[in-house]
N, C-alpha and C positions, 0 to 999 in steps of 0.2 A: 250175207252181204249182197249176193247176187240178187236176191229177192228185193231188197230195198232199192237197188239201182234200177231194177226193172220197173218198180212202182213209180219211181221218179220220172223215168222215161215216158211211162204211160200217162202220168198226170200232165207232163209237159206237152205231150201230143194232144191230149184232150183239150188243153187250153188253146192251142193254136187252131184246132179244129173248130172250137166255138167261135173264134174270131172270124174264120172264113165263112162259117154258116150264118153269121149275123147275130148269134146269141151273145149277150153281154153288151158291153160298151166298146165301140170301135173308136179309139183315139188316134189312129194312124194318120188321119187327115188334119189334125189340129197341131199348130205350132211347128217346131223344128222336126223332131223325130218321133214324138209321141211316146217314147219309152219311159221318160221320167215324170210325165204328167205336167210338164212346164208348158203352159198355154202360150206364153209370149205374146207379142203384138202381131196381129195378122199382117202379112206382107202387103196385101192390097190396100191398106189404109194409109200408107206412107205417101202415096201419090196424090197431090192436091187436085190434079185434073179429074180423078175419079170422084171427088166430092163435089164437083161442079163449081169450084171456086175460081177456076181460071188463073192459076198461080202467076203466070207471066203478066197478066193484066194488072194485078194488084201491086206489083213491084216496079212498074214503069214510072219512076220518078221524073224522068225527062219529059214525059207527056204532061204531067201535072204542072211543071215549072214553066211551061211556055206561056201561061196566062198572066204572070206577074208584071211584065213591063207595062201592060195597059193600066194597072192600078197605081202606078207611081208617076202620074202625069199631073202635078198640081196646077199647072197653067191652064189645063182644060177644066179643072174642078173649081177654081176660084178666080175668075177673071175680075180685074179691078173695075169697079163702076166708073163710068166716064163723067158722072155728074157730081163727084166729090169736089168740094171747094179746096183749093190749095191752101197750105198752112199760112202763107204770108197774108192771105186775105182774112184769116181768122183773128189777126191781131187787132185789138181794140183801137179806135181812132184817136183816143187821148188818154193820158194818165194824170190824175191829180194827186199830188203828194203834199201833205202838211208837215212842215218842218218846225219843231218846237225848239226855241232858243233857250238855253239853260246857262245862267251865269250865277255862281255862288259867291259867298263872301271871302273865299280863299283864292281869288284870282283864277278860278277854273271856269273856262267857257267850253260848252259842248252843244251838240244838237242831237235831237232824236227825230229821225234816224241819224246815225253817225256817218253813213255813206249811202249813196243812191246809185243803184245799178238799173239802168233803164234801156228798153229796146230802141233800136234805131227806127227812123221813119214813123215814130209815134210822138205826137206833141206832148211833152212833159210840162205840166203847169205846177209851179211851186207857190205855196202860201206859207209865209213865215209868221209864227206867233211867238211873241216875247213872253215866255213863262217865268222870267226872272222876277224875284221878289223885291230886289233893291236897286236894280240897274236898268237904264235904258240901253238899247243895243244898236250897234252899227252892223249892217249887213252889206258886204261889198263883193261884187262879182269879178272874176278874172277877165270878163269882157268889159271892165271899166264902167260899171254902173251899179246902183244899189240903193239902199235906204239908210240914211244916217239919223240916229237918234230915235229909233223905234221905242215908244214908251212902254213901260211895264204893262203887260196885258194887251198891248197893241198888236194889230194884224196888218201885214203887208202882202198884197197879191202881186207877185212878180209878173210884169206885163210881157215878158219875153217867153216864147215857146222854145224849149230845149229839146235836143236829140232829133232835130229835123234834118240834119246834114246827112249826105249819102254815105259817108265813111265813119267808122268808129272814132271816137275822140273822148277826151276827158276835160272837164272844166271844174271850177270850184267857186265856193263862196267863203270869204273870211268873215267870221262871226265873233263879236266880242263886245266889251264895254264901250258905250258911246264915248267918243273922243279919244280912244286909244287905238292901236298900241303904239303909234309913232311917239316915241319918247315916253310911253307909259310903261308901267311895271307889269301889267297883266297881258299875257299874250292872247292873240285871237285863236279861235278854233277854225281849222280849214275843212269845210264840208266838201268832199270829193263827189263829183257826179260823173259816172262812167256811162257813156252812151255806146252800147254794143249792138 
């Protein structure tokens, strides 16, 4: 037993002598302790400054955010041209509307269009056409004028410009069978004209 113990001591001494003399592989400078062969991550690679990246310069978000207020100034980017025509000047100078008078054999009177919505400050010109097959038509305005007895297929050009007043208003025309409805059985149709 002594002999074996002595042989182990000699082998152990020989191995440490080889490491000191440079024979074999020296692992003592790699990793943590070099005893178990675990190479691990070298300690000098964890510092970003050693890699030349300048770690503090890459994470300075406050330096990058200082340029954004200059990008959000739309008044400097899109000035309104001074030569644009105002919207009120783009409205056409007159409007012509043809009103078709329709009277059937069942005492129903109507017009096409059934109502007129027109802009203010634009002359509205009306032309009435009697498209009824069996009846002449009376067309009478709320302004106390009109055309009585417009023949079938007849055309009347209203001489008055409408919607020229400065304020919004509504007027109308009563349209029906010639000679009615005072005492007549067939009611008139009221064509509303809204000037807005």
